[in-house]
N, C-alpha and C positions, 0 to 999 in steps of 0.2 A: 648504719642503716642496712636492713636486710634486703638483699638483691634477689632472693628466691621468688619465683613466680607462683602465684596461687592458682589452683585448679579446683573449681567447684564440682563436688560429686553430685551426680544426679541418678546414679545407679543404673546407667544404661550402657549399651554396647558402644555408643558414641563417645562416652567418657574413656573407654578402653582404647578406642582408636586414637583419640587425642593424646592420651598418655604414651601410646606406642610411637606416635610421631615425635613427641617431645623427647622420648628416650633416644630415638635415632639421632636427633640433632644435639643431644647432650645438654639440653636446657635443664637447669636446676629448678625443680618445682616441688610443691607440697600440696597434697590433696586436702581440700577444705570440706569436712563433713558437716552434717546438719547440726551436730552439737559440739563442734570444735571450739577451742579456746579463741577468744578475740585476738586477732592479729592483723596488722596492716601490711599489705603487699604492694609493690610498685606497679604490678600488672596482675590482673585476675582474669583467667580464662574460664569460660563455660562452653560445653560442646553445643548445646541447643538452648534456645531462648525460651524460658518459661518464668512465671512470676516469682515463685519462692526462691529458686536458685539465683535468679537475677538480684533479688533483694539481698541474698546472702553474699553475693559478689560485691554489691555496693557497700555493705558493712565491712568488707575486708580490704577496702582501698579508700583513698582520700577523695577521689573525684570520679564521676561517671565516665569520663574519658579514659580512665585506666582499665575499664572493663572491655574485654574482647569476646564477642560471641563467635565461636570458631566456625559455625555453620555459615556465617556470612563471609568468611574468608576462604575456607577450604571446601572442596567438593567431597563430602563424605560418601556420596553415592558413587564416586569414582574409586575412592580408596578402599572402602569395605569389600566390594566384590573382588578387587585385585588381591588383597591380603587374605581373602577367604578362598582364593583359588577357583572361583566360579566363572571367571572370564575366559572364554575360548577364543583367543586371538592368535591364530596360527600364522605367524610371519616373523621375519627377522625384526626383533623389537628392541630398539634402543631409545624409545621415547621416555621411559622412566617417569610415568605419570605420577606415581606416589612421591618420588623425590621432588617433583615440581610442586606438588601440593604442600609438601613440608617447607619448601622455600617460601611459599606464600605466607604460611603461618609464621615462620621465622621473621620474615620482613615486617609483618604486622606487630609482632612483639618488639622487634628492634625499634620500629618507629615510635611506639609509645614510650619506651625507655628513653630514647634520644630526645623525645619531646620534653622531658622533664630533666634533661641533662644527667641521665644515668647510663652507665655502660651495660652492655649485654655480656653476661658471663656464661661460658659453656664448657663442658668437658670435651677435650679433644677426642678424636675417633679411635686412634690406635696408639699402642705403646711407642715410646721414643719419638713422639711427634711425627711418626711416619704418615705420609700423605695418602697411602693406599695400603690395604691388606691384600695379599695374593695367596691363595690356597691352591696348591697343586694336588690333584687327586687322580687316582688310577683305578679304573674298573678292570677286574680280571674276569673276563667272560669265559676264557679258556686259556690253557697254558701254551698250546702249540698253534702254529699258523702255517698254512701251506704256501709255498712260493708260487703255486699254480692257481691261487685264488684269483677270481676275476678282478678284485680290487688291486692286486699287485700288478696285474697286466695293464689295468687302466692307468696306473701311476706312470708306467713307461713301457711301451711295447717294443723297445729296442731288443732285437733277437739275441744279441751277444750278452746283454744284461740278463735276459731270461734264461739263457743257456747256463750262465755262471750260477744263477740262483738254483737252478735244477741240479746242477752238478754238486753244489755244496750240500743240498738237501738229501740227494740220493746216495752219493758216494761218501761224503764227509759226515753225513748224519747231523747236519746243522739244524738246530731248533730255532725257528724264526719267531717264536712266541715268547719263550721264557727268557726274559732279559731283565728280571728284577735286580740282580746284583749290579748290572751295568747302569741301570737307571738310578738306583740308590746311590751309587758311587758318584755319578754325575751331579745329582742334586746336592750331595755333600760337598763337592768341589766349590759350589756357590755358597755354602754355609746354610743350606735350606733343609727342611724336613717336609715330608709329604704324607698323605693319607692314602692307603690302598684298600679297596673294598673287595673282599673275597666271598664267593659263593661257598656253600658247604659241601658241594659234591661236583666233581669234574670227571668226565669220561676218560678212560685210559689211565696213563701214569699220573700219579697224584703228587704234586709238588707243593701242596698247601702248607704242610708243617715246615718244610725247608724254607719256603718263601717267608713265612711269618717269623721264623727265627732270625732271618737276616734283617728284617725290618725292625723287630723288637730290639735287637742288639744295638742298633743305631738310634733308638728312641723315635723311630717313625711310628705313625699310628696305623693300626690294623682295624678296619671297620668291616661291617657286614654288607655284602651285596645281596640283598634279599631276593629270593627267587620263589619258584612254585606259586603259592597263593598267599604269601605272607603279607601282601599289601592290603588284603581284605579279610584275612582270617587270623584272629589272635592266636589260635592254637598253632597254626603253621609258623607264625613268627616265633612263638615260644619254643617250638621244636628246633628251629634254625639257631636260635640263640643258645639253646642247650648244647647243640653240637659245636657251636663256636667256642663256648667255654671249655668243652672237653678237648677239642683239637688245638685251639689257639692258646688256651690257658689264661684268657682274659675275659672280662665282661665287655661285650660290644657297647660302645657309647654312641655310635652314630652309624647311619646306613644310607645307602642309595639303592633303590630297587632296580633290579635287572630290567633292561629295556624301558626304564623309567615308568613302569607300571604304577598307577596311583589312583586312589579313589578319594575325592575331596568330600568332607574333611575326615572321612573314616580312617584313612591311612595314618594321618597325624595322630588321631585319637588312639589308635592301636599302639603306635610307637610310644606315645607318652605313657600309656598305661603299663607298657612293658619296661619302662625305665630308660628308654632311649632319650638322649639329651638333644640330639639334632638330627635333621634329615637333610639330604643334599640331592633329592630326586627332582624337584620341581623345575623342569626345563623341557622344552620341546626338542626331541633329538634331531628333528629335521630343520630346525630354525635356530639361528644365533640370537643372543640377547637375553632379555630378562622377562620371563613369563609373568611375573608378579608385578612388574612395573617399578621395581626398586632394586638397587644394587647394595642395599644394606641387609645384614641378617635381620630376621623379623620373627615375631611370634605370630603364627597364623591364627585366623579366626574361624570359629564355627558360627552358626546362626545366632548364638546368644553370648559368646564370650571369647576372650583370647585363650588360646590353648597353651598348656605348659610344656612347650617344646619349641625349639628354634629351627627355622628354615634357613639354610645357607644357599642363597640363590645362585645356581650355576649360570655362568655367562658365556662360556666357550667350551666346545667339545670337538675333538678331532673327527669323530664319525660324521658330524654335521658337515664338515668341509668335504669329506669323501662323498657323502650323499649328494651334495650340491656340485660335485665334480670340479672343485676348485683346484687350480694349480698352485705352485709354490707362492707366486706373487700375490694371488688372490687371498690365500690363507694369511699371509703376513698383513695384507691390507685390512682384513676382517679383524685380526687380532689387535692391530693398532687402533682401529675404530673402537673396539671394545675397551681397550685400555684407557683411551682418552675420555670416553664417557664415564667410566668409573672414577678416573682422576678428577673429573669435574665436580663430583659429589663426595670425594674422599671415601669411596665405598670399598667393597670387597670384590675381587675378581676371583671367582672359583672356576678353575680350569680343569677339565677332565681329559686326560690323555690315556688311552688304553695301552696296555703292555703289548698287544698284538700289532700296534701301529708304530710303536717307538723303536723302530729298527731302521737304521740308515740304509741298509741294503734293499729292503722291500718297500719302504715308504720314506724316501729322502725328504719329501716336502713336509710331511708331518713331523719328522725328526727335526728338521730345520726350524719349523715353527715353535716346537718345544724349546729348542736351544735359544731361540730369539726371546721367548718369554722369560726364561731363566736370566738371560743377559739384561733384559730391560728391568726386571725386578731388582737385580743387583745394582745396576747403574742408577736407577731412580730412587733407591733407598726404600723400597717397599718392605713392609713387615711381612715375613713369610712363615707363618706357623702351620701346624697341622690343623685339620678341620676342627678337631676337638678343642685345641688351644684357642682357635678363633672364637668358637661358640662360647667357651667359658669366659674369655675376655669380655665379650659383648654383654654377657649376663652380669659379670662383675662391674662393668662400667655403668650399666643401668641402675644397679643397686647402690653404688657408691654415692654417698652424700657429701657434697663439697661445701654446702652452707655459705655461699658468697655473701660478703657484706662490704659496705663502704665506710671506711674510717679515715677522717681527715683527708679525703680525696684519694685514698689508696684502697685498692681492692684486696681483701684478705679472704682466704678460703681455709677450710679445715684440711690439714695435711692428709694426703691420700696418694694412691699409686697412679692417679690420673693426671695427665697434663691438662692445664686449664687455659683457655684463651679468652682474653678480654677485648671486646670491641667497643670503640668510642665513636661518637658522632663525627669527629674530625678525620676519621679514617685510620686513626692510630690503633695498632694491635699490640697487645702485651701477652706474653706467655708466662704462666706460673708453672714452673716445672714440677713434675711428680716428685714426691718426697720419700716414697717408699715403694718397694717392689711387692706385688701381690703374692 
């Protein structure tokens, strides 16, 4: 028996929202078009209730109780504005309203399946059955940093510490900003890779090529830190990408705009048209948490459709902690809160630590928080890819067909690179391990 869920196509943006939510949760589904071949599904979903689509849904299942009208279960009026980026809710946001709506949808599907003694079969979220994905990113706003900066003084006003920093800067010519070799080495110690976003012009000495070579040598990702007017001007973005190709020797696949400049949905549309695969900008730099109400990568929406680009939702940034004047203890508490929220939904934690703050001498609290996240990711068995690897996995997962079916009481799936989880009414969970590497 086929365990795939049917989704009736109505040609609306609400269909796209419904499919996006199902993709996040790894539910195996098949779209039922107006002229599709007759087929019976254990559960059929339609986004909005109308006569012809509802009749099509009834023809595709055995009983009316197997039809779920999604608008009666989930609040599309909550989900669409969040995934479109039109909600301006400036606060520390750990509510994850989109994730909560997806849980409602999943519960409705689960209940219908369990009601006829059938299991719910889903694709697991991350490779190797990891419970969370963690992406370390670094924005390079500039390469040097003064020990006399007010943020350094605010970190600790101990006169002996400040005197030592000044001596090392003036006499020993120590650079407190360029620490890419040390950061890369530390991440490698944990077996991790990271993504570093570079602008295409820096004042003074230019360490761009040297930094990029270090990162490329160790298979770290180099991304674009869009500046100038590239968030709103296609020509400006095109010029930055051309300079990136010339100086870095690679095609940029992802970016984060400098100081998180963004115009919804124009920036996403510009990026997609330029061939950018993912964006990692959408975050409030003064507030922690998830601006879009989800801790999953997602395809953002314009007014009429899903856009062909992935947003990786940043959840934690070091500058936010400095802006909120958090001490070491408060930073660790916020990081722990962010981690636990993400773990609860098996989502992705995209963390942004700037090179200028990853210095134990000038910012011991930020450096300690960074080390704490490295340690937690290792201890908890998080999957830690580059941002591009994360984005490509998420797209691969969405496109992979597992074709679940029930034969003689046993769940079988098409062999794939995705771990599959089987849930039964009695609480039993079964894992069907991935059979090949993507």
